[in-house]
C-alpha positions in Angstrom: 11.5 -88.4 -35.0 12.6 -91.4 -37.0 14.1 -90.9 -40.4 12.8 -92.9 -43.4 16.2 -94.7 -43.6 16.0 -95.8 -40.0 12.4 -97.0 -40.5 13.6 -99.0 -43.6 16.4 -100.6 -41.6 14.0 -101.4 -38.8 11.6 -103.1 -41.2 14.4 -105.1 -42.8 15.7 -106.3 -39.5 12.2 -107.1 -38.3 11.6 -109.3 -41.4 14.9 -111.1 -40.9 14.2 -111.7 -37.2 10.6 -112.9 -38.0 12.0 -115.3 -40.6 14.6 -116.8 -38.3 12.2 -117.2 -35.4 9.5 -118.7 -37.6 12.1 -121.1 -39.0 13.2 -122.1 -35.5 9.6 -123.1 -34.5 9.0 -124.9 -37.8 12.3 -126.8 -37.5 11.5 -127.7 -33.9 7.9 -128.8 -34.6 8.4 -131.1 -37.7 10.4 -133.9 -36.0 7.8 -134.0 -33.2 5.0 -134.3 -35.7 6.8 -137.1 -37.4 7.4 -139.0 -34.2 4.6 -138.1 -31.8 5.0 -141.3 -29.7 8.7 -140.4 -28.9 7.8 -136.8 -28.2 5.0 -138.0 -25.8 7.7 -139.9 -23.9 9.8 -136.7 -23.7 6.8 -134.8 -22.4 6.2 -137.5 -19.8 9.8 -137.3 -18.6 9.3 -133.6 -17.7 6.8 -134.7 -15.0 4.8 -131.5 -15.4 1.5 -132.7 -16.8 -1.0 -135.3 -15.5 -0.7 -138.5 -17.6 -4.2 -137.9 -19.1 -2.9 -134.7 -20.9 0.4 -136.0 -22.2 -0.8 -137.5 -25.5 -3.0 -134.5 -26.4 -0.2 -132.1 -25.6 2.3 -134.2 -27.6 0.0 -134.1 -30.6 -1.0 -130.4 -30.4 2.2 -128.6 -29.4 4.2 -129.5 -32.5 1.4 -128.4 -34.8 1.1 -125.2 -32.8 4.8 -124.5 -33.2 4.6 -125.1 -37.0 1.5 -122.9 -37.4 2.9 -120.1 -35.3 6.2 -120.3 -37.1 4.5 -120.2 -40.5 2.3 -117.2 -39.4 5.4 -115.4 -38.2 7.3 -115.9 -41.5 4.3 -114.8 -43.5 3.5 -111.9 -41.3 0.0 -113.0 -40.5 -1.8 -111.5 -37.5 1.5 -110.3 -36.0 0.3 -109.0 -32.6 -1.3 -112.3 -31.7 1.3 -114.4 -33.3 4.1 -112.7 -31.4 2.1 -113.0 -28.1 1.6 -116.7 -28.6 5.3 -117.2 -29.6 6.5 -115.3 -26.5 4.0 -117.3 -24.3 5.3 -120.6 -25.6 9.0 -119.5 -25.1 8.3 -118.4 -21.5 6.6 -121.7 -20.9 9.5 -123.6 -22.4 12.0 -121.6 -20.4 10.0 -122.3 -17.2 9.8 -126.0 -17.9 13.5 -126.2 -18.6 14.4 -124.1 -15.6 12.2 -126.1 -13.3 13.6 -129.5 -14.4 17.2 -128.2 -14.3 16.6 -127.0 -10.7 15.2 -130.4 -9.8 18.3 -132.0 -11.2 16.6 -134.2 -13.7 18.8 -135.5 -16.4 16.3 -135.6 -19.3 16.2 -134.9 -23.0 15.1 -131.4 -24.0 12.9 -132.5 -26.9 13.3 -129.1 -28.3 14.5 -129.9 -31.8 14.4 -133.6 -31.9 12.6 -136.6 -30.3 16.0 -138.4 -30.1 17.5 -138.7 -26.6 20.7 -136.8 -26.2 19.9 -133.0 -26.1 20.0 -133.0 -22.3 18.6 -129.9 -20.6 21.2 -127.6 -18.9 21.9 -123.9 -18.4 23.0 -123.7 -22.1 19.5 -124.8 -23.2 17.9 -122.2 -21.0 20.3 -119.5 -22.2 19.5 -120.4 -25.9 15.8 -120.1 -25.2 16.3 -116.7 -23.5 18.1 -115.5 -26.6 15.3 -116.6 -28.8 12.8 -115.0 -26.4 14.8 -111.7 -26.5 14.8 -111.7 -30.3 11.1 -112.4 -30.4 10.4 -109.4 -28.1 12.2 -107.2 -30.6 
């Protein structure tokens, strides 16, 4: 049986983790919203989507990140929000892993639309840590 102090600590840690993870998605989404054209180029470079879906994906994904991040911070519809957060993280990890395995030297597009954040094992490891925290 959990003691009241342990439950209180769990709640505090949960709120802190929610705030950090929500902030990660908001910080990742805003630059993409502000420069959708560059983000569409980044999505194209992944070579995972048919050309017809690239623009709609580049427009909707950043908004989805910001909305999910905001919902996580505010504690709105937590079961669904966490499921969507985890699904997006698994998708991101899959895309990064696939392109790393293919040996593509492309920009991640994770937190910026600027070229330079090249995908590598460190990027995948960072996302695995974020996914682990979101599973908490």
